[in-house]
C-alpha positions as CSV (number, residue, x, y, z in Angstrom):
1,M,0.0,0.0,0.0
2,N,1.4,3.4,-1.0
3,D,1.9,5.7,2.0
4,K,0.9,9.2,0.7
5,S,2.7,10.8,3.7
6,T,6.0,9.7,2.2
7,D,5.4,11.3,-1.2
8,P,7.7,14.3,-1.8
9,E,6.0,17.7,-1.7
10,L,5.5,19.1,-5.2
11,P,7.2,22.4,-6.0
12,R,4.5,25.0,-6.3
13,G,5.3,25.7,-10.0
14,V,4.9,22.1,-10.8
15,A,1.7,21.9,-8.8
16,L,0.3,24.9,-10.6
17,A,1.2,23.4,-13.9
18,W,-0.7,20.2,-13.0
19,G,-3.6,22.2,-11.6
20,V,-3.3,20.8,-8.1
21,A,-2.2,23.9,-6.2
22,A,-4.8,26.0,-4.4
23,N,-5.4,29.5,-5.6
24,P,-5.4,32.3,-3.1
25,Q,-8.7,32.8,-1.3
26,R,-8.6,36.5,-1.6
27,G,-6.9,38.9,-4.0
28,P,-7.2,42.4,-5.5
29,K,-10.7,43.9,-6.0
30,R,-10.4,43.2,-9.8
31,E,-9.6,39.6,-9.3
32,M,-6.6,38.2,-11.2
33,S,-6.0,34.6,-12.1
34,I,-2.9,32.5,-12.7
35,E,-4.0,32.2,-16.3
36,S,-4.2,35.9,-16.9
37,I,-0.8,36.4,-15.3
38,V,0.8,33.8,-17.5
39,D,-0.9,35.1,-20.6
40,A,0.4,38.6,-19.9
41,A,3.9,37.2,-19.3
42,V,3.9,35.3,-22.6
43,E,2.8,38.4,-24.5
44,I,5.7,40.4,-23.0
45,A,8.2,37.6,-23.9
46,D,6.9,37.3,-27.4
47,R,7.5,41.1,-27.9
48,G,10.7,41.6,-26.0
49,G,12.2,38.2,-25.1
50,L,12.5,36.4,-21.8
51,G,14.6,39.1,-20.3
52,A,11.7,41.6,-20.6
53,V,9.6,39.5,-18.2
54,S,9.6,40.4,-14.5
55,M,7.0,40.4,-11.8
56,S,7.0,44.1,-12.1
57,S,6.4,44.2,-15.9
58,V,3.7,41.6,-15.7
59,A,1.9,43.5,-12.9
60,T,2.1,46.7,-14.8
61,A,0.6,45.1,-17.9
62,L,-2.3,43.8,-15.8
63,G,-2.7,47.1,-13.9
64,F,-1.7,45.8,-10.5
65,T,1.2,46.1,-8.1
66,P,4.0,43.5,-8.1
67,M,3.1,42.4,-4.6
68,S,-0.4,41.4,-5.7
69,L,1.1,38.9,-8.1
70,Y,3.0,37.1,-5.3
71,R,-0.4,36.0,-3.9
72,Y,-0.7,33.8,-7.0
73,I,2.9,33.0,-8.1
74,T,5.6,33.2,-5.5
75,A,8.7,33.4,-7.7
76,K,9.8,34.3,-11.2
77,D,11.0,30.7,-11.7
78,E,7.4,29.5,-11.2
79,L,6.2,32.0,-13.7
80,V,8.8,31.0,-16.3
81,M,7.8,27.3,-15.9
82,L,4.2,28.2,-16.5
83,M,5.1,30.4,-19.4
84,Q,6.9,27.5,-21.0
85,E,3.9,25.2,-20.5
86,R,1.7,27.8,-22.1
87,G,4.1,28.4,-25.0
88,I,4.7,24.8,-26.0
89,G,1.0,23.9,-25.6
90,A,-0.2,20.4,-26.2
91,P,1.1,18.3,-29.2
92,P,-1.3,18.1,-32.1
93,D,-3.2,14.8,-32.7
94,S,-1.7,14.6,-36.2
95,I,1.6,13.4,-34.7
96,R,-0.1,10.3,-33.1
97,Q,-1.9,9.6,-36.4
98,A,1.3,9.3,-38.5
99,E,1.5,6.1,-40.5
100,N,5.0,5.2,-39.3
101,W,7.7,6.2,-36.8
102,R,9.7,8.2,-39.3
103,D,6.7,10.3,-40.5
104,G,5.7,10.8,-36.9
105,L,9.1,12.0,-35.6
106,R,9.5,14.2,-38.7
107,L,6.2,15.9,-38.0
108,W,6.9,16.0,-34.3
109,A,10.2,17.8,-35.0
110,A,8.5,20.2,-37.4
111,E,5.9,21.1,-34.8
112,Q,8.6,21.7,-32.3
113,A,10.5,24.0,-34.7
114,G,7.3,25.9,-35.4
115,M,6.8,26.4,-31.7
116,F,10.3,27.8,-31.3
117,R,9.6,30.2,-34.2
118,D,6.4,31.4,-32.5
119,H,8.0,31.7,-29.0
120,P,11.7,31.9,-29.5
121,W,12.2,32.9,-25.8
122,I,11.6,29.3,-24.9
123,L,15.0,28.5,-26.2
124,D,16.5,30.7,-23.4
125,I,14.9,28.6,-20.7
126,P,17.6,26.2,-19.3
127,I,16.9,22.5,-19.6
128,V,17.3,21.0,-16.2
129,G,16.7,17.2,-16.0
130,T,13.7,15.3,-17.1
131,P,10.6,17.4,-17.8
132,V,7.9,17.2,-15.1
133,T,5.2,19.4,-16.4
134,P,2.1,18.1,-18.3
135,N,2.6,19.6,-21.7
136,N,6.3,18.8,-21.7
137,L,5.5,15.2,-20.9
138,A,2.7,15.1,-23.4
139,W,5.1,16.0,-26.2
140,L,7.5,13.3,-25.0
141,D,4.6,10.8,-24.9
142,A,3.6,11.7,-28.4
143,A,7.1,11.1,-29.7
144,L,7.3,7.8,-28.0
145,E,3.9,6.8,-29.3
146,T,5.2,7.2,-32.9
147,M,7.9,4.6,-32.0
148,N,5.4,2.2,-30.3
149,E,5.9,-0.6,-32.8
150,V,9.7,-0.1,-33.0
151,P,11.6,-3.0,-31.3
152,L,13.6,-0.9,-29.0
153,D,13.6,-0.5,-25.2
154,Y,12.3,2.8,-23.9
155,D,15.8,4.0,-22.8
156,T,16.9,3.8,-26.5
157,K,13.6,5.3,-27.7
158,V,14.1,8.3,-25.5
159,A,17.7,8.6,-26.8
160,C,16.2,8.7,-30.3
161,V,13.8,11.5,-29.4
162,L,16.7,13.5,-27.8
163,A,18.6,13.3,-31.1
164,V,15.6,14.6,-33.0
165,I,14.8,17.4,-30.6
166,A,18.5,18.5,-30.7
167,Q,18.1,19.1,-34.4
168,A,14.8,20.9,-34.0
169,R,16.3,23.2,-31.3
170,F,19.3,23.9,-33.5
171,E,16.9,25.0,-36.3
172,G,15.0,27.1,-33.8
173,V,18.2,28.8,-32.7
174,V,19.4,29.6,-36.2
175,M,16.0,30.7,-37.4
176,R,15.6,33.1,-34.4
177,G,18.6,35.1,-35.8
178,Y,16.9,35.3,-39.2
179,L,13.6,36.3,-37.8
180,D,15.0,38.9,-35.4
181,P,13.1,42.2,-35.7
182,L,16.4,43.9,-36.6
183,V,16.5,41.8,-39.7
184,A,13.6,43.2,-41.7
185,D,14.0,40.9,-44.7
186,A,15.8,37.5,-44.3
187,T,16.3,37.2,-48.1
188,E,17.8,40.6,-48.3
189,H,20.1,39.8,-45.4
190,D,21.2,36.6,-47.1
191,L,22.0,38.5,-50.3
192,Q,24.0,41.1,-48.3
193,S,25.9,38.3,-46.5
194,E,26.7,36.6,-49.9
195,A,28.0,39.9,-51.3
196,V,30.2,40.4,-48.2
197,L,31.6,36.8,-48.6
198,A,32.4,37.5,-52.3
199,Q,34.5,40.5,-51.2
200,L,36.4,38.6,-48.5
201,V,36.8,35.0,-49.6
202,T,39.6,34.3,-52.0
203,P,40.5,30.9,-53.7
204,T,44.0,31.1,-52.4
205,E,43.2,31.6,-48.7
206,L,39.9,29.7,-48.4
207,P,39.7,27.5,-51.6
208,H,36.9,25.2,-50.5
209,V,34.7,28.0,-49.1
210,H,35.4,29.9,-52.3
211,A,34.3,26.9,-54.4
212,A,31.1,26.6,-52.3
213,L,30.4,30.3,-52.8
214,L,30.8,30.0,-56.6
215,E,28.5,27.1,-56.5
216,G,25.8,29.2,-54.8
217,A,25.9,27.2,-51.5
218,F,25.4,30.5,-49.5
219,S,22.6,31.9,-51.7
220,P,19.1,32.4,-50.2
221,V,17.2,29.2,-50.3
222,A,14.2,29.4,-52.6
223,G,11.5,27.5,-50.8
224,G,11.9,24.4,-48.8
225,N,13.5,23.9,-45.4
226,P,17.4,24.1,-45.4
227,F,17.4,22.1,-42.1
228,S,15.5,19.1,-43.6
229,F,18.8,17.5,-44.7
230,G,20.1,17.3,-41.2
231,M,16.8,16.0,-39.9
232,E,16.6,13.3,-42.5
233,R,20.1,12.2,-41.7
234,V,19.2,11.9,-38.1
235,L,16.2,9.7,-39.1
236,D,18.5,7.7,-41.4
237,G,20.8,7.1,-38.5
238,I,17.9,5.7,-36.4
239,A,16.7,3.6,-39.3
240,A,20.2,2.2,-39.8
241,Y,20.4,1.5,-36.1
242,L,17.1,-0.4,-36.3
243,D,18.6,-2.4,-39.2
244,G,21.5,-3.4,-37.0
245,R,24.2,-1.7,-39.1
246,S,26.2,1.5,-39.1
247,P,24.9,4.0,-41.7
248,V,28.5,4.6,-42.9
249,S,31.1,1.9,-42.8
250,P,34.5,3.3,-42.0
251,A,37.2,2.9,-44.6
252,P,39.9,0.3,-43.6
253,E,42.9,2.0,-42.0
254,D,46.1,1.9,-44.1
255,P,48.9,0.5,-42.0
256,L,51.4,2.8,-43.7
257,D,49.3,5.9,-42.8
258,A,49.1,4.7,-39.2
259,A,52.8,4.2,-39.0
260,A,53.4,7.7,-40.5
261,D,51.1,9.2,-38.0
262,R,53.3,7.8,-35.2
263,D,56.5,9.1,-36.8
264,P,57.8,12.1,-34.8
265,K,59.2,13.8,-37.9
266,V,55.8,13.6,-39.6
267,R,54.1,15.1,-36.6
268,E,56.7,17.9,-36.5
269,A,56.3,18.6,-40.2
270,R,52.5,18.8,-39.8
271,K,52.9,21.2,-36.8
272,A,55.2,23.3,-38.8
273,R,52.8,23.4,-41.7
274,R,50.0,24.5,-39.5
275,E,52.2,27.3,-38.0
276,V,53.1,28.5,-41.5
277,E,49.4,28.5,-42.6
278,K,48.6,30.5,-39.4
279,Q,51.3,33.1,-40.2
280,L,50.1,33.3,-43.8
281,R,46.5,34.0,-42.7
282,E,47.7,36.6,-40.3
283,A,49.8,38.3,-43.0
284,R,46.8,38.3,-45.4
285,K,44.7,39.8,-42.6
286,R,47.2,42.6,-42.1
287,E,47.3,43.1,-45.9
288,R,43.6,43.5,-46.0
289,E,43.7,46.0,-43.1
290,Q,46.4,48.1,-44.8
291,I,44.4,48.1,-48.1
292,R,41.3,49.2,-46.2
293,N,43.2,51.9,-44.4
294,A,44.7,53.2,-47.6
295,K,41.2,53.4,-49.2
296,E,39.9,55.3,-46.3
297,R,42.8,57.8,-46.5
298,L,42.2,58.2,-50.2
299,S,38.5,58.8,-49.7
300,K,39.3,61.6,-47.3
């Protein structure tokens, strides 16, 4: 028989998220609610980021004093936890209705990335251990359900989900930079970046980057998702693991190469080459600075 008296006391933020914490019996004359407080905080974060959220800013948005908020939420950490719950919401049913694990995880990741685009401040909330709030756990449950028929133990399934969410979070971090209000037009920004690269990158100093530039690798992407390649390779890796093989078989090691790597003279030569390459880069940098300074003097 389970002795409830031995159960650990839930942190208030977790209890609020699960709806098992008591609301204050009395409050300001124009009664507030935890829902209205969280809604106001999310609106502030959507406009100005997580750093713009404080008990004072939320209270001001609602027309109350900061002290009145503490009757409902006792610390900012609690508020941030509830904001995250509101921001991520519940996973859509379409994830659970996917025909196979790969389609399900792909859709799950796309929905996660979309959530990061809508509420980029969520990316600034530290990840501390296993999620314990209902929406967080619902997302994890939806991902695991897509792998219900996959012959893996749950420890490995969770590891697969972590690999997928890592890719989705990376997409969210990069896209936040492109969608920053300071960048009015992402395509225009890409074009400007490409023009800057064309001025700076030379085939002598950076031959492979220069070749990629000529091939249009840094041009604005016309449609599609530039992050889908990485996601598909993550899914390929899971599929290869399920097949019991490595997705890429390593090339056999050449014994002569291995012997050369152990030769002190070879190591010294490689070190010397790296040092020369470093000095060459620094010299070219100084040359560019001198050319820029000369142009500035001439323009004056």
